[in-house]
N, C-alpha and C positions, 0 to 999 in steps of 0.2 A: 432556517438555512444555520449552519454550523460554520461562521466565517474562516475561524482559527484552522479548523480541523481540514476545510475545503482549501485554504492556502497550501497546508503543507501537504497535505495528497497532491495539490498538482503540481507542487516543485518535486515531490518524488516522483512522481510519474512521468515528468519531462527529463528527469537524469535518466531512466530507466530505459523508456521507449528507444533511444539510438541502441542499447543494448540487444532489445527485440529486433530492430533491425537488422542487425548483425546474425540474429538467428541463435542467442545465444537462450535455452531453454529454461533455466532457473529464472532469466526475467520475464519470460511470458506468463509464468504463474504471477509472479508478481503484479504485472503490470494489470492483468485480467482483476487481481484483487484491489488493486488501487483505483483500476476505472470504477469498481463497486464504492469504494469509500468514497471517489470523488463524487458521483450520483446520489450517494445518500447525505452526503455534507452539502451537498446544493437543494437536497429536497425533490429530484428527480427521478421519473420513473426508472425502476433498475429490476433486472430479474432476483430471482430468489437465491439467496447465497447458497453455495452448493457444500457446504460444509464449514468446520471451523476456520478461521484465519490459520493462514501458514506462512502469511509473508515474512514475519518479522523474524522467525527462524529459518526461513530459505535466506533472506536478505543477512543474518547475523554470520550463517555458513558459508555462504558464497561471496559477501561482500566484505566481510570484515575479519572473517577467521581464514579464510583462503586467498582473499583479496585485497585490495590497497584503496577502499572506499569505506573505512568505518564511519565517517561523516552521513554517507547515504545510509546504510546500514541504521545507525543511530534514529534517523528522521522516521523510516519507514515502519520501525518500531514504536515510535512515537505514533505514528497513525493508526498504527493497529489498536493499541491502548486505548487511545482517545475515541477511537469509533468502537471498540469493544465497551467502554464505559459507557458512552453514548447508549449504547443498543440495551444495556442492562436497566439503565434508568427508565426505558420504555416501557410502558403498561403493558 
């Protein structure tokens, strides 16, 4: 288990889920990728990744550049970086 990543991914997901409920399409993509990160960090079964992560880019564009949630965008980018670093260390 990757406790630090799990904590960060869960915190980001908790903040994104209300936006998903409101039907905001970018939040749906971010949430899907964050759910994968949560499962990865917890060593739980998960589907194959559908491709490269784009959650950080979406978050930066929608929550920081055009939105009012730069802290959430920063957290999501941190989750993506940490997940990618861990994935690249695996054999």
